[in-house]
C-alpha positions in Angstrom: 19.9 84.2 -21.9 21.8 85.8 -24.8 20.3 89.2 -25.6 21.7 92.7 -26.0 19.2 95.5 -25.2 21.7 98.4 -25.2 20.0 101.5 -26.5 16.5 100.1 -26.2 14.0 102.3 -24.4 11.7 100.2 -22.3 8.5 101.1 -20.4 7.2 98.7 -17.8 3.5 98.6 -16.8 2.2 96.5 -14.0 -1.6 95.9 -14.0 -3.0 94.8 -10.7 -5.7 96.0 -8.4 -3.9 94.7 -5.4 -0.5 96.2 -6.3 -2.0 99.6 -7.2 -4.1 99.5 -4.0 -0.9 98.9 -1.9 -1.9 95.4 -0.8 0.8 93.6 -2.7 4.4 94.3 -3.9 5.2 94.7 -7.6 7.6 91.7 -7.8 6.8 91.0 -11.4 7.6 94.6 -12.4 10.9 94.3 -10.5 11.8 91.1 -12.4 11.2 92.9 -15.7 13.2 96.0 -14.7 16.1 94.0 -13.3 16.3 91.7 -16.3 16.1 94.3 -19.1 18.4 96.7 -17.2 21.0 94.0 -16.8 21.0 93.6 -20.6 21.6 97.3 -21.2 18.1 98.6 -21.8 17.1 102.0 -20.5 13.9 101.8 -18.4 12.2 105.1 -19.4 8.9 104.6 -17.5 7.6 102.3 -14.8 4.0 102.5 -13.6 1.4 100.5 -11.8 -2.3 100.8 -12.6 -5.4 98.9 -11.5 -7.2 96.6 -14.0 -9.0 99.5 -15.7 -9.1 99.4 -19.5 -9.4 103.1 -20.2 -6.5 103.9 -18.0 -4.4 101.1 -19.5 -5.2 102.3 -23.0 -4.2 105.9 -22.1 -0.9 104.8 -20.5 0.0 102.5 -23.5 -0.7 105.3 -25.9 1.5 107.7 -23.8 4.4 105.2 -23.8 4.3 104.9 -27.6 3.2 108.4 -28.7 4.8 110.7 -26.1 7.6 108.8 -24.4 8.5 107.0 -27.7 9.5 103.8 -25.9 10.9 101.1 -28.2 9.4 98.3 -26.1 6.5 98.2 -23.6 6.3 95.2 -21.4 3.1 94.8 -19.3 2.7 92.3 -16.5 -0.6 91.2 -15.1 -4.2 91.3 -16.2 -3.9 88.8 -19.1 -5.6 85.8 -17.6 -9.3 84.8 -17.6 -10.5 86.6 -14.4 -13.3 89.1 -15.0 -11.1 92.1 -14.4 -8.2 90.9 -16.6 -8.5 93.4 -19.4 -4.8 94.0 -20.5 -5.2 92.2 -23.8 -8.3 94.1 -24.7 -6.6 97.4 -23.9 -3.5 96.4 -25.9 -5.7 95.4 -28.9 -7.4 98.8 -28.7 -4.0 100.5 -29.0 -1.9 98.5 -31.5 -2.0 98.9 -35.3 -0.5 95.5 -36.1 -0.3 92.2 -34.2 2.8 90.1 -33.7 1.1 86.8 -32.6 4.2 84.6 -32.9 5.8 86.2 -29.8 3.1 85.2 -27.4 2.4 82.0 -29.2 6.0 80.9 -28.8 6.0 81.8 -25.1 2.7 80.0 -24.4 3.9 76.8 -26.3 7.3 76.7 -24.6 6.0 77.4 -21.1 3.3 74.8 -21.5 6.1 72.3 -21.1 6.4 73.5 -17.5 2.8 74.3 -16.6 -0.5 73.6 -18.3 -1.7 76.9 -16.9 0.0 78.7 -19.8 -3.1 77.7 -21.8 -5.1 80.3 -19.8 -2.9 83.2 -20.9 -4.7 85.7 -23.2 -1.5 87.8 -23.7 -1.1 89.6 -26.9 1.7 91.5 -28.7 1.5 94.2 -31.2 3.0 97.4 -32.7 1.9 101.0 -32.4 3.9 103.2 -34.6 7.5 102.1 -33.8 6.7 100.7 -30.3 6.4 97.0 -29.7 4.0 96.1 -26.9 4.0 92.7 -25.2 1.7 91.4 -22.5 3.5 89.2 -20.0 1.8 87.1 -17.3 1.4 88.4 -13.8 3.4 85.9 -11.8 7.1 86.6 -11.3 8.1 83.0 -12.2 6.1 83.2 -15.4 7.5 86.6 -16.3 11.0 85.3 -16.0 10.2 82.2 -18.1 8.5 84.4 -20.8 11.4 86.8 -20.9 13.9 83.9 -21.4 11.9 83.0 -24.5 11.3 86.5 -25.9 14.6 88.3 -25.2 16.7 86.7 -27.9 14.4 88.2 -30.6 13.7 91.7 -29.1 16.9 93.5 -30.4 16.2 92.4 -34.0 12.5 93.3 -33.7 13.3 96.8 -32.4 15.9 97.3 -35.1 13.3 96.3 -37.7 10.8 98.8 -36.3 13.5 101.5 -36.3 14.5 100.6 -39.9 18.1 99.8 -38.7 18.2 96.0 -39.0 21.4 94.7 -40.5 20.3 91.1 -40.6 19.3 89.9 -44.1 17.7 86.6 -45.0 
């Protein structure tokens, strides 16, 4: 994994009824925090919420509008279960979609598991904040991060208007 996230402000949001209720540990959130921290990112927020769309919407807006995170990574709530509402909350918050990020992750992880087809994850931009929904399983989170991390520095730089890469 070759990625440099130094200077990038990251918020991590775990969406899970069982984790928020104290019945399970937030292993997927830990994977995200440990991975991005090791690459130099500053984790500016880390929260756990139940699968509740209005609360998720409010937290995503807070990360982008108040905390001014460069990158928000969510984990959980992006499958097909009735309470999986993370994509809907994200779509309610973002101004523009970045479908290629999650499309690439789904396609590449399909080589390992056909379950990737059940992901409804989305990615989009609110102001200068990139929001990406990751799966809920720790293994899937790690696999998706390996795919996404190489392009995140450039994406954040583009949103900041500081990209030095020219076609």
